[in-house]
C-alpha positions in Angstrom: 17.4 10.1 -37.0 13.9 8.7 -36.6 12.4 12.1 -37.7 14.6 11.9 -40.8 13.6 8.4 -41.7 17.2 7.5 -42.2 19.4 4.7 -40.8 22.7 5.3 -39.1 24.5 4.2 -42.3 22.6 6.6 -44.4 23.3 9.5 -42.0 27.0 8.6 -42.0 27.3 8.6 -45.9 25.2 11.7 -46.6 27.1 15.0 -46.9 26.8 17.5 -44.1 25.3 20.0 -46.5 22.6 17.6 -47.8 21.7 16.7 -44.2 21.5 20.4 -43.3 19.0 21.0 -46.1 16.6 18.4 -44.7 13.6 20.1 -43.1 13.9 18.4 -39.7 17.6 19.2 -39.5 17.2 22.8 -40.9 14.6 23.5 -38.2 16.9 22.3 -35.4 19.8 24.3 -36.9 17.5 27.4 -36.9 16.7 26.8 -33.2 20.4 26.3 -32.4 21.3 29.5 -34.3 18.7 31.5 -32.3 20.2 30.2 -29.0 23.7 30.9 -30.1 22.8 34.5 -31.1 21.2 35.1 -27.7 24.2 33.5 -25.8 26.6 35.5 -27.9 24.8 38.8 -27.2 25.1 38.0 -23.5 28.8 37.2 -23.7 29.5 40.3 -25.7 27.7 42.5 -23.2 29.0 40.9 -20.1 32.6 40.5 -21.1 33.0 43.3 -23.8 33.9 40.9 -26.5 34.3 42.4 -29.9 34.7 39.3 -31.9 33.1 36.0 -31.2 33.0 32.9 -33.4 29.8 31.0 -33.0 28.3 27.8 -34.5 24.9 26.2 -34.5 25.4 22.4 -34.0 22.9 19.6 -34.2 23.7 16.0 -33.3 22.1 13.2 -35.4 22.2 10.5 -32.8 25.8 9.3 -32.2 26.4 9.1 -35.9 26.9 12.7 -37.1 27.1 16.4 -36.3 25.7 19.0 -38.6 26.8 22.6 -38.1 26.4 26.1 -39.4 28.8 28.9 -38.7 27.2 32.1 -37.6 28.1 35.6 -38.7 
């Protein structure tokens, strides 16, 4: 939250979509998405999974979670 310059109250009241558009959060979501794709590829290969639902998730302190569903 320090990187965002927001208080806990501001993070709680802002929409998930608006938070996801903030550059610091978007960068962390991109990192989480890259990790999820790598982990998903390993799971598909190792266990022969055809369909896997994956999400990129970023915690903003203890106040909020911001997520993005992956295709």
